N, C-alpha and C positions, 0 to 999 in steps of 0.2 A: 384548457379554461376548465373544463368539466370533469378533472382526472377525479377527483373525491364522488366519493358514493354519494347517493343523493340524500343521505340521512344527515351527512356532514355537510353537506350544501346548505341543505336547511338550519342545521345549527348556526353556519356562519350567518347567514341571512338571519336572522333572529338576532343574532348578538350585534348585528350591523344597525339593527332597528334599536336596539336596546342604547348602544354608543348615541344615536340620536337622540332618544328621549332623555337620557342623563345630561346628555351636554345641555341639551334645550333648558331642562330645569335649573342645572346650576348655573346657568348665564341670567336664570332668573332671580337665584338664590333662594332656590325653592329645593333646600338638600329633603326635604320629607318624599317629595317625588320621586326624587332620582332614588333614593335609599329604599321605597317602597319598590320602584320597578325592578331592582338589582334584586332582592330579595325574593321577589317574583318569579325573575327570570332564571335563578340559581336553582329554585326550587322546584318550579311548575316543568320548565324546558331543558335545564340542563340534569338533574338529579332523579325526575322523573319522568322524564322520557326519553332523553338522549341517551343516558348511561345506563338506565334501567334496560332499554331494548339492544344496548350494544354491549351486554355484559360480556358476552362469548368472545367479544372480538379483542377483548385486556387481558385475555388468560395468556397469549403468548404474542411476540414478539418478532418471529419471524416473515410472516405473511405480508404481503403490498396492502391488506384490507386493516391489516393487526397496526400497523403501524401509520395508517390512512386516522385510523380511530384517534392513537393515542397523539399525535399529530394536531388534530382538531382540537379534541380536548385542551393539549396545553396551550394551545392560541386562544381557546378561550377563555381559559382560568387567568392566563396572561394578561388579557384585557379587563376580564374583570378586576382584578387588582387594582389596574390602573383605573378604572371607574370608581371603585372604592377608596381610593388614597386621599380625596378631600374630606369624607365622612370620615374613615376608620383609618388614619395615617399609618397606624403602628403595625397592626395586625396584616395590613395591606402588603406593607413595605417587607415583614417578615416571609410571607409567602412568596414575595415575588424575586426575592433575593435566593430562598429555597430554589424556584424554577426556574431563574437565569443567572444568579448570583449577581445580581444590579440590584440597586436601592430604585424602587418604584417612583421615587420623588425626582430622581432624574430620566425618567422615561416619557418618552410625548403620549399624551394623554387619550389620542385616538391614533394606533398605528395603521399607515396603509395597507390596503391588502388587494393583491391581483384578482381576485375572484369579485364580481360586481355582485350583489344582490340580488333575489330572485323574488319580487311579490309574489307571481301566479304560483311557485312551489310553497312560498309561506301561506296562500290561500286555501290550496290543496292538502296541506298538512292540518291546518284547523278543521278542515273538514275529517279528515282519518280519526282525529282525536275528538271530535263530537261523537263518529260512528262508535269507535272503542267504548266512550261512555255509554252509548247508547246497548250497544253489544252485551257489555258488563251488566247493566240492568235486564237485558233478556236470559240471560244464564240465571240472574237472581232468581227471576220469575220462572225459569223451568228447574229452578234448584239441583243443578248441574254448577259444580267446582269446577273453576279455571284453569285447574291441572287435568281435568278431564277431557282428552280432545275430541271434537266434533267433528264432523265432513264436510260442511259449508256453512256459508253466510252470506245472503243476500244484502247488497246495501244499497242505497239513495242518496246519492248527494245532490241537492239542486243546484243548478246552475255552474255545475265544476265540470268541464269537459271531460272525457272517458283518458282522454290522453292526458293529464294531466293527473287524474287518481288511480289511473292504474299500475305506473310503475311504483306508489306506495303501499298498494294490496297489500304486498306480502310481511307489511308492518303491522297489519290487523292480523292474518294470521298468526305470527308472533304471539302478538299482543292478548289475543284472544281463542288461541290454541285451536283453530279451525284448519281443515285441509285445502279446502276451495274457497276462495272469496269471490264471489259474482257480482258486478255490477248491472243494476238495472237502473230505467231512465226516469220510471216512476213507479210509487208507492201502492198503485191502484190495485195489482194481482196481489198484492200481500196483506192489505186489511179490505174489511168491508165498514160500511158507513151507515151506522142506524142514528134516528133523528126522535129524541124523547123531548113530545110537546113541555112548552110550561104554561100551565094552564092558566095560572094570573095574566100572563103578557096576552095571553090570545084571548083570554075573556075580556078585555077591554076592548078586543077588536070584533070579536064576535055575539058576544053577551052569551044569548042563552041557547047559541048554536056553536058553543065552544067545544062540548064534545065529539060534533060533527067535524069541526074541524081541527081538535087533535088526532081524533084518526086519520085525516086526511095529512096529517106532519108526520103521524108514524109510518104510514104507507110509502114515504117518498122513498126509491131507489139510492143503491150507491152514487150511482151518475149523476142524478139529479144533485144531491148535496154534494158532491164534488165540484160541480159547475156552480152552488149555490156560496163555496167558499171560494171561488176564484173571482165571485164578483155577480154574477151573472143574477138577474131577479127571479126566485121565486114565488110564484102566486098560489094561492088558498082558496078557492069558489066554494060556498055553501049553500045551495038554495039559492042561487042569485047575486049571495052578500061575499063579492071578492077583495081580498087586499094583500098587499104585496109583504113578505114575511122580512122581519128584520133579524139580528143574530142572537136578540133578547127573548124571540120567540120560541126557542126550541134548544136542546141541548145534543150537540152531534159527538156520537160516542163511536170510536175505534175499534173493531175486532179482527183479529188475526183470521186470515184465510188459510185454511189448512190446517198443516201439521206443523207449522212455523211459528216459532215464539218471537213476537211481533216487539217494537219498542221502536216511537217516533218522536220528533219534537221539531219542530218549525220548517215539516217537509224533509228532513232528515229522516230516514227510515234504516235499522239493521235487524235483520231478520235470521234467526239462527236455528239451525234442523236440529230437534233434542234426542234425535234415536241416536243411542250407544250400542252400535254391535261389538259382538264378542273382543274382535281386533283390537277396537277402541279400547277397550274396556282394558285388555293386557295394557296397552301403550298407557290409560293412565295410572294404574298400579306402578309400572316404570316411573314414571314424571311423581310419585309420590316418595316411590324407593329414594330417586336422586335427591330430591328434597333434602329429606329424613339423613340421607347420607351428609349433604353438605350443610346441612343443622350440628352434626356430630363432629364433621370435620373444624368448624370453627367454635363448639364449646370445647373442642380437646386443643385447641389453639395451633393447629397446624397452620402454615403458611398458605397463602394461596397458591404457590406453585410447588407445595409438598407431594411424592406420589406416594399413593398408599396400595394396601392388600387389604382387599374388600372379600368378607366370607357371608354369605348370607345362607341360612337355614330356613327350612319351611315346608310346606306341604305342596302337593300337586299343581295347586296355582300361582304357588309362588316358583316352580320349580320351570312352570312355562313362561310366568314372565323374563326370567333369566334367561332362558332359550331363545326367546324370542329377539329381547333386546338388550341382553350381556354385554355385547360390544358397545352399544351408545349407552349405557350405564357407566362402564367402565370408563368411556371419553369425556365425560361429561363429570364424574367424579373423581379424574385422575386416577383412577385405578389400574396399576399395571398388572395386577395379579387379580383376579377375579374367581371365588370358589363355593360350591353349592354343597351343601351338604343335606339331606334328605331327614325329614325328622324321623326319629326311629332307627336311623341307621347307626348312630352313636350318641352321647350324651354331647349335649349343647357345652360349647364352651363358656366360663364364668363371666368373661368380658364382653358376651353380646347380649345386645340390648333388643327388649320385644318392641315392635313398632307396628303401627296399625298401619294398611295401607286401603284407606277407604274399604274396609269391610273384612281384610285379609291378615291375616297376620303374620309377618316377617322376623327372622332374628339375625341380627346384625352386629358385626365386629369390624373396626378398622384398625389398621397398624400403617404407622408411619414407615416408608422405607428408606433408610440412610442412605 
């Protein structure tokens, strides 16, 4: 039943949900809702999540994992064409014929499938996507590009069992470029809470005693403020005058504990360790080099499967990148030949392009291997 990888099973679950939404909308003659649902699915779920996270699975067709990715993508595209057919009959028919050889208008609107939908998996993936958004925001706060690897990330996803979340954490590692993802049950250790008194609101309760009440509010501990956020009462007593506080009486500010950079939203926490070791820095340079070579391939009009010869010239830091990560770089850019030229050993080739690898310069040339 679960022969597909977990992200493929999620994709099929999302597709099943889309089919229900579109079917109900069109039954009610609401083509606008149906069209919007299809657009959001293709843009958010399919293109910007499933395909983007699985790009490496589409480079080859030999492995079982590669074939599973292509089979899942094929099923999704065919199904989306059938859902689009009442709204966009011509383009959906053209794509469907290219995929299946048959007209979309002779196909069943919703095809039965063997795999059942998995709502629990869909919920857990929603949590992962929220954590990814927060993790990206934490990287922005730290001023660290996504291509720069980091050592670890700590996450909190309320009400999501570890057993559901843990199988999906490798997706966070890929999306946020972190080596290790740790799951915590509470964000208490990640942030401290501080209360900022609202003098105007407190003044209505304490009058001339407001400055003393404000001092008492500012002195609340993190544990007291967390209890207040959970709905437990919080009382301030000043010279015999006691009042229970309401949310308008203060603003609760969250500050990161320790060296982690933390983002929080609705009980979800994503905390990254911003420390960049020399080893991580080298890997960051390698990722920048891969990205630039991939761009050069595209700009040169190479096919996705074309093999290349890659030549890199540079100083000692560039040499360290090639020595340490050369095999990985070659594999990622489909280079069957990888050579390094030290600056000063010979003149640079005229076809070499100078590129900035986040602070160091490398000179790169690529040649398609026929």
